[in-house]
Backbone as a printed PyTorch tensor [residue, N CA C, xyz], in Angstrom:
tensor([[[  0.8410,  -1.1830,   0.0000],
         [  0.0000,   0.0000,   0.0000],
         [  0.8840,   1.2440,   0.0000]],

        [[  0.6480,   2.1170,  -0.9450],
         [  1.4060,   3.3510,  -1.0630],
         [  0.7440,   4.4020,  -0.1810]],

        [[  1.5500,   5.1310,   0.5590],
         [  0.9880,   6.1660,   1.4320],
         [  0.5300,   7.3650,   0.6120]],

        [[ -0.4710,   8.0730,   1.1300],
         [ -1.0310,   9.2380,   0.4610],
         [ -0.9010,  10.4570,   1.3670]],

        [[ -0.6050,  11.5990,   0.7440],
         [ -0.4350,  12.8420,   1.4880],
         [ -1.2550,  13.9420,   0.8470]],

        [[ -1.7340,  14.8640,   1.6740],
         [ -2.3600,  16.0760,   1.1730],
         [ -1.2530,  17.0750,   0.8520]],

        [[ -1.6110,  18.1440,   0.1730],
         [ -0.6030,  19.0990,  -0.2900],
         [  0.1930,  19.7460,   0.8320]],

        [[ -0.3940,  19.9570,   1.9610],
         [  0.3090,  20.6370,   3.0460],
         [  1.0300,  19.6790,   3.9860]],

        [[  0.8860,  18.3700,   3.7840],
         [  1.4740,  17.4090,   4.7180],
         [  2.5620,  16.5460,   4.1050]],

        [[  3.0870,  16.9230,   2.9510],
         [  4.1210,  16.1190,   2.2920],
         [  5.4180,  16.2150,   3.0910]],

        [[  6.0350,  15.0790,   3.4330],
         [  7.2810,  15.1390,   4.1970],
         [  8.4470,  15.6790,   3.3710]],

        [[  9.4540,  16.1160,   4.0630],
         [ 10.6560,  16.6470,   3.4250],
         [ 11.3320,  15.5300,   2.6260]],

        [[ 11.7850,  15.8330,   1.4220],
         [ 12.5050,  14.8590,   0.6180],
         [ 11.6480,  14.1650,  -0.4220]],

        [[ 10.3510,  14.4590,  -0.4880],
         [  9.4760,  13.9060,  -1.5150],
         [  8.9740,  15.0420,  -2.3930]],

        [[  9.1230,  14.8880,  -3.7160],
         [  8.6890,  15.9140,  -4.6630],
         [  8.0680,  15.2350,  -5.8810]],

        [[  7.3680,  16.0150,  -6.6900],
         [  6.7870,  15.5080,  -7.9220],
         [  7.8210,  15.5770,  -9.0460]],

        [[  7.5000,  14.9790, -10.2000],
         [  8.4090,  15.0110, -11.3470],
         [  8.6270,  16.4410, -11.8260]],

        [[  7.5900,  17.2390, -11.7900],
         [  7.7050,  18.6260, -12.2300],
         [  8.6580,  19.4040, -11.3160]],

        [[  8.5790,  19.1490, -10.0190],
         [  9.4850,  19.8220,  -9.0900],
         [ 10.9200,  19.3490,  -9.2850]],

        [[ 11.0970,  18.0600,  -9.6000],
         [ 12.4480,  17.5660,  -9.9090],
         [ 13.0110,  18.2810, -11.1250]],

        [[ 12.1920,  18.4460, -12.1600],
         [ 12.6400,  19.1150, -13.3800],
         [ 13.0470,  20.5490, -13.0940]],

        [[ 12.2990,  21.2470, -12.2150],
         [ 12.6460,  22.6240, -11.8650],
         [ 13.9760,  22.6930, -11.1160]],

        [[ 14.3210,  21.6290, -10.3970],
         [ 15.5950,  21.5870,  -9.6690],
         [ 16.7490,  21.1500, -10.5610]],

        [[ 16.4680,  20.8000, -11.8310],
         [ 17.5160,  20.3440, -12.7390],
         [ 17.8830,  18.8880, -12.5290]],

        [[ 16.9600,  18.0930, -11.9950],
         [ 17.2120,  16.6800, -11.7150],
         [ 16.2750,  15.8030, -12.5360]],

        [[ 16.6530,  14.5380, -12.6980],
         [ 15.7840,  13.5440, -13.3150],
         [ 15.5600,  12.4290, -12.2980]],

        [[ 14.5180,  11.6220, -12.4620],
         [ 14.1920,  10.6110, -11.4460],
         [ 15.3310,   9.6460, -11.1430]],

        [[ 16.1490,   9.3060, -12.1080],
         [ 17.3290,   8.4830, -11.8590],
         [ 17.0440,   7.1520, -11.2120]],

        [[ 17.4520,   6.9640,  -9.9570],
         [ 17.3360,   5.6940,  -9.2610],
         [ 15.9610,   5.4010,  -8.6960]],

        [[ 15.0110,   6.2900,  -8.8550],
         [ 13.6600,   6.0300,  -8.3700],
         [ 13.0280,   4.9290,  -9.2060]],

        [[ 12.5820,   3.8720,  -8.5530],
         [ 11.9550,   2.7520,  -9.2470],
         [ 10.4760,   2.9900,  -9.4910]],

        [[  9.9680,   4.0810,  -9.0160],
         [  8.5610,   4.4120,  -9.1640],
         [  8.1490,   5.3170,  -8.0260]],

        [[  6.8830,   5.7050,  -8.0140],
         [  6.4410,   6.6120,  -6.9540],
         [  6.4530,   5.9280,  -5.5900]],

        [[  6.8600,   6.6640,  -4.5790],
         [  6.8680,   6.1210,  -3.2110],
         [  5.6420,   6.5690,  -2.4420]],

        [[  4.9300,   7.5890,  -2.9510],
         [  3.7230,   8.0840,  -2.2980],
         [  2.8650,   8.7920,  -3.3400]],

        [[  1.6360,   9.0670,  -2.9560],
         [  0.6900,   9.7490,  -3.8340],
         [  0.3180,  11.0860,  -3.2150]],

        [[  0.3010,  12.1140,  -4.0420],
         [ -0.1440,  13.4350,  -3.6200],
         [ -1.6240,  13.5300,  -3.9710]],

        [[ -2.4530,  13.6040,  -2.9530],
         [ -3.9050,  13.5880,  -3.1510],
         [ -4.3910,  14.8690,  -3.8030]],

        [[ -5.4640,  14.7620,  -4.5800],
         [ -6.0560,  15.9350,  -5.2210],
         [ -6.8390,  16.7470,  -4.1880]],

        [[ -7.2690,  17.9150,  -4.5760],
         [ -7.9710,  18.7970,  -3.6390],
         [ -9.3120,  18.2240,  -3.2080]],

        [[ -9.9920,  17.5230,  -4.0940],
         [-11.2840,  16.9380,  -3.7500],
         [-11.1260,  15.8690,  -2.6750]],

        [[-10.1380,  15.0180,  -2.8150],
         [ -9.9340,  13.9420,  -1.8450],
         [ -9.3340,  14.4400,  -0.5360]],

        [[ -8.7750,  15.6320,  -0.5250],
         [ -8.2170,  16.1810,   0.7120],
         [ -9.3140,  16.4320,   1.7320]],

        [[-10.5300,  16.6540,   1.2560],
         [-11.6420,  16.8760,   2.1820],
         [-12.2470,  15.5710,   2.6730]],

        [[-11.8210,  14.4470,   2.0980],
         [-12.3400,  13.1320,   2.4870],
         [-11.1690,  12.2120,   2.8440]],

        [[-10.6250,  12.3090,   4.0400],
         [ -9.4250,  11.5500,   4.3890],
         [ -9.6310,  10.0330,   4.4120]],

        [[-10.8620,   9.5750,   4.5200],
         [-11.0970,   8.1360,   4.5690],
         [-11.0750,   7.5080,   3.1710]],

        [[-11.1520,   8.3060,   2.1160],
         [-11.1480,   7.8030,   0.7470],
         [ -9.7260,   7.6820,   0.2180]],

        [[ -9.5340,   6.7740,  -0.7110],
         [ -8.2790,   6.6750,  -1.4380],
         [ -8.4250,   7.4720,  -2.7290]],

        [[ -7.4660,   8.2760,  -3.0560],
         [ -7.5440,   9.1540,  -4.2230],
         [ -7.3170,   8.3550,  -5.5000]],

        [[ -8.3000,   8.3440,  -6.3840],
         [ -8.2010,   7.6480,  -7.6680],
         [ -8.4020,   8.5910,  -8.8500]],

        [[ -8.4020,   9.8840,  -8.5890],
         [ -8.6420,  10.8620,  -9.6410],
         [ -7.3920,  11.0600, -10.4970]],

        [[ -7.5620,  11.4620, -11.7580],
         [ -6.3930,  11.6790, -12.6240],
         [ -5.5650,  12.9020, -12.2370]],

        [[ -6.0750,  13.7500, -11.3340],
         [ -5.3250,  14.9420, -10.9400],
         [ -4.3690,  14.6650,  -9.7810]],

        [[ -4.3090,  13.4470,  -9.3060],
         [ -3.3750,  13.1390,  -8.2290],
         [ -1.9480,  13.1730,  -8.7760]],

        [[ -0.9960,  13.3490,  -7.8910],
         [  0.4020,  13.3930,  -8.2950],
         [  1.1840,  12.2730,  -7.6380]],

        [[  2.2830,  11.9020,  -8.2460],
         [  3.1400,  10.8570,  -7.6950],
         [  4.3940,  11.5070,  -7.1200]],

        [[  4.7550,  11.0980,  -5.9240],
         [  5.8980,  11.6890,  -5.2330],
         [  7.1100,  10.7730,  -5.3390]],

        [[  8.2550,  11.3720,  -5.6140],
         [  9.5260,  10.6600,  -5.7600],
         [ 10.5170,  11.1710,  -4.7220]],

        [[ 11.5140,  10.3580,  -4.4440],
         [ 12.5310,  10.7430,  -3.4670],
         [ 13.6020,  11.5960,  -4.1290]],

        [[ 13.9760,  12.6880,  -3.4700],
         [ 14.9900,  13.5950,  -4.0070],
         [ 16.3880,  12.9910,  -3.8800]],

        [[ 16.6400,  12.2220,  -2.8260],
         [ 17.9860,  11.6880,  -2.6130],
         [ 18.3800,  10.6470,  -3.6650]],

        [[ 17.4140,  10.0530,  -4.3690],
         [ 17.7240,   9.0880,  -5.4200],
         [ 17.7960,   9.7300,  -6.8020]],

        [[ 17.4350,  11.0050,  -6.9050],
         [ 17.4500,  11.7020,  -8.1920],
         [ 18.8900,  12.0130,  -8.6030]],

        [[ 19.0930,  12.0850,  -9.9090],
         [ 20.4150,  12.3820, -10.4600],
         [ 20.3080,  13.6320, -11.3330]],

        [[ 21.4330,  14.3300, -11.5820],
         [ 21.3820,  15.5140, -12.4560],
         [ 20.9730,  15.1350, -13.8720]],

        [[ 20.3200,  16.0770, -14.5520],
         [ 19.9230,  15.8440, -15.9320],
         [ 21.1530,  15.6990, -16.8070]],

        [[ 21.0170,  14.8740, -17.8400],
         [ 22.1220,  14.7150, -18.7810],
         [ 22.1470,  15.8960, -19.7420]],

        [[ 23.3320,  16.3120, -20.1180],
         [ 23.5090,  17.4140, -21.0480],
         [ 23.8830,  16.8100, -22.4000]],

        [[ 23.1740,  17.1780, -23.4820],
         [ 23.4980,  16.5930, -24.7880],
         [ 24.8630,  17.0680, -25.2890]],

        [[ 25.5230,  16.1950, -26.0200],
         [ 26.8130,  16.5470, -26.6070],
         [ 26.5790,  17.4280, -27.8290]],

        [[ 27.6580,  18.0320, -28.3370],
         [ 27.5350,  18.8690, -29.5300],
         [ 27.0890,  18.0520, -30.7350]],

        [[ 27.5370,  16.8060, -30.8270],
         [ 27.1300,  15.9520, -31.9400],
         [ 25.6330,  15.6550, -31.8820]],

        [[ 25.1010,  15.4450, -30.6830],
         [ 23.6710,  15.1950, -30.5470],
         [ 22.8640,  16.4450, -30.9020]],

        [[ 23.3420,  17.6010, -30.4690],
         [ 22.6540,  18.8430, -30.8190],
         [ 22.6900,  19.0890, -32.3210]],

        [[ 23.8120,  18.7860, -32.9670],
         [ 23.9350,  18.9510, -34.4160],
         [ 22.9720,  18.0160, -35.1310]],

        [[ 22.8740,  16.7640, -34.6680],
         [ 21.9660,  15.8060, -35.2900],
         [ 20.5070,  16.2370, -35.1330]],

        [[ 20.1440,  16.7700, -33.9810],
         [ 18.7820,  17.2590, -33.7770],
         [ 18.4900,  18.4620, -34.6810]],

        [[ 19.4740,  19.3360, -34.8510],
         [ 19.2840,  20.4870, -35.7320],
         [ 19.1000,  20.0420, -37.1750]],

        [[ 19.8480,  19.0450, -37.6050],
         [ 19.6990,  18.5260, -38.9710],
         [ 18.3300,  17.8940, -39.1710]],

        [[ 17.8390,  17.1780, -38.1660],
         [ 16.5160,  16.5610, -38.2630],
         [ 15.4260,  17.6180, -38.3310]],

        [[ 15.5550,  18.6650, -37.5120],
         [ 14.5740,  19.7380, -37.5470],
         [ 14.6470,  20.5140, -38.8610]],

        [[ 15.8400,  20.6730, -39.4120],
         [ 15.9850,  21.3580, -40.6950],
         [ 15.2640,  20.5900, -41.7920]],

        [[ 15.3160,  19.2680, -41.7440],
         [ 14.6190,  18.4560, -42.7390],
         [ 13.1120,  18.6170, -42.6140]],

        [[ 12.6080,  18.7930, -41.4010],
         [ 11.1640,  18.9420, -41.1950],
         [ 10.6830,  20.3510, -41.5020]],

        [[ 11.5830,  21.3390, -41.4260],
         [ 11.1820,  22.7350, -41.5710],
         [ 11.4880,  23.3090, -42.9480]],

        [[ 12.1080,  22.5550, -43.8200],
         [ 12.5060,  23.0550, -45.1280],
         [ 11.4550,  22.6850, -46.1660]],

        [[ 11.0600,  23.6580, -46.9600],
         [ 10.0840,  23.4370, -48.0200],
         [ 10.7380,  22.6280, -49.1400]],

        [[ 10.0350,  21.6230, -49.6180],
         [ 10.5780,  20.7730, -50.6760],
         [ 10.6060,  21.4270, -52.0400]],

        [[  9.7940,  22.4400, -52.2500],
         [  9.7280,  23.0840, -53.5600],
         [ 10.6900,  24.2610, -53.6780]],

        [[ 10.6890,  25.1420, -52.6820],
         [ 11.5300,  26.3430, -52.7980],
         [ 12.8230,  26.2520, -51.9840]],

        [[ 12.9430,  25.2970, -51.0630],
         [ 14.1520,  25.1290, -50.2780],
         [ 14.3000,  26.1160, -49.1290]],

        [[ 13.2500,  26.8610, -48.8370],
         [ 13.2880,  27.8390, -47.7400],
         [ 12.9980,  27.1510, -46.4170]],

        [[ 13.7450,  27.5260, -45.3750],
         [ 13.5290,  26.9470, -44.0450],
         [ 12.6290,  27.8760, -43.2210]],

        [[ 11.5820,  27.2840, -42.6550],
         [ 10.6380,  28.0250, -41.8410],
         [ 10.8660,  27.6960, -40.3660]],

        [[ 10.2360,  28.4620, -39.4750],
         [ 10.3640,  28.2200, -38.0490],
         [  9.2980,  27.2570, -37.5360]],

        [[  8.4670,  26.7320, -38.4180],
         [  7.4550,  25.7540, -38.0550],
         [  7.6990,  24.4730, -38.8280]],

        [[  7.1830,  23.3700, -38.3730],
         [  7.3090,  22.1160, -39.1080],
         [  6.2570,  22.0920, -40.2120]],

        [[  6.6900,  21.7240, -41.3900],
         [  5.7730,  21.6970, -42.5360],
         [  5.0900,  20.3540, -42.6610]]])
């Protein structure tokens, strides 16, 4: 059974994926969520288990690792792929949107 917390009762060291991303971290060694962040509706009903799609999954910060930084070769390859998607086949002009 995974423990559930309301928004104001989350213990120190547990964050959501979005909060990890803001810290510049990726889940890394986390094998999955260790707790559930209950939605606002279920916060008023502590006896219920939150099954709504607005619930969040909490991960441990101590198991998170720094985000990987792409190499110059990877960035060049991504730019070439985007250039192929953004270049008009008839006139050869590159646009800022995918065609």
